[in-house]
N, C-alpha and C positions, 0 to 999 in steps of 0.2 A: 959693956956688952959686946958680945960678938954677934954679927947680924949674919955671919956666914954660918955660923954655928947652929942658930936660932933657925936659919933658913932651911939648911938640912933636915932639921928635926920638925919643920912646918912641911916640907916638902915629904917626908916619910908619912905625916899624918894625911896629906891630900892624898896620896896613893893608896890608903886605907879607907879614904871615905868615899861615899857614892858620889859626892858632886865634882869629886878631882879637885879640891881646893880647901886650903886653909890658911887663916890668918890671924894675927896678932899685934895689937897696937903696941908699939913700943915707946911713943911719946906722945903727952897729949890725951886727949880725948873728946867726946862730944862737948863738952863744956868749954872746951880750950879754943883759941883762934887757932892754933897750929896743932896738927895731929899728923903723927908719922904711924903707917902700918904696914908691917911686913906681910906680904903676901905670897903663898905658893901655890902654883898650878899646875897639875901634870899636862902633859901633852894633848892637845887636842880641846882642853877646857875653854870655855867663853864665859867671860861675865858679859852679860848680854847689854843692850844698849841703855843707857841711864842719862840723868841729867849730871852736870858739874856742880859738886857742892860748893865751888869757889877756886880760887887761883889753885892749880896743881899740878905736880909733876908726877912722873914715874921713873924710877932708876932701876934698870934692870941689872940685877946683881949677878944673875946666871941664866943661862939658857936663852930663849929666843920668843919675842911675841910681837904680836901686832896690834896697835892702835888704830882704830878706823873712827871716823866722823864723816858722816855724810859720802861722798865719793872720794874724800881722802884718806890715805891710811900712811903709817908709818911703821918701820919695822926697827926694834931696838934688840940688840944684842949685848952680853956682857959689857957693863961698864956704861952703857949708853944711857942719856937721860932724855926723856920723852916729854914735852910740855903738852899737857891734856888741854884741847882746846875748851872755851866756854861754852860749848854745845853738847848735844846729845852724843855720846860715843860709845864703844865697846871696847873689849880686849880679848885677843885671841892668844892662847899659847900654844905656838907652832911646836915647842918641845918643853919638857919639863922646865918650868921656869921660876925664880924667886925674884920678885920686884918689891921695891920700897916705895910705897905712895905716899906724898906728902902733900896735904891739904892746908891751906890757909882759908879760912870760911871769912866772908867778909865780916866787919864789924860792926 
């Protein structure tokens, strides 16, 4: 599976949607401990504040995004890995961005 190719496809879908986002689970699912989801966001799109579902990371495959939790914020660019804090957080796409979200739910 090419994450780059799927990311381009998802970004095209995100550009055509009213929400500015598109996603596809590439490994695991809600019934699994480990889940990996490819997410595409158009620039200016926000994933509003939400709880952390377990240990999680975001690998920025392309673009630039800001992960925020309370007063803290981290910027991720192509190739960066951001650790999602175990608290409420949000994500903002500074520009068109493709991310690999990896979540390991508590067992």
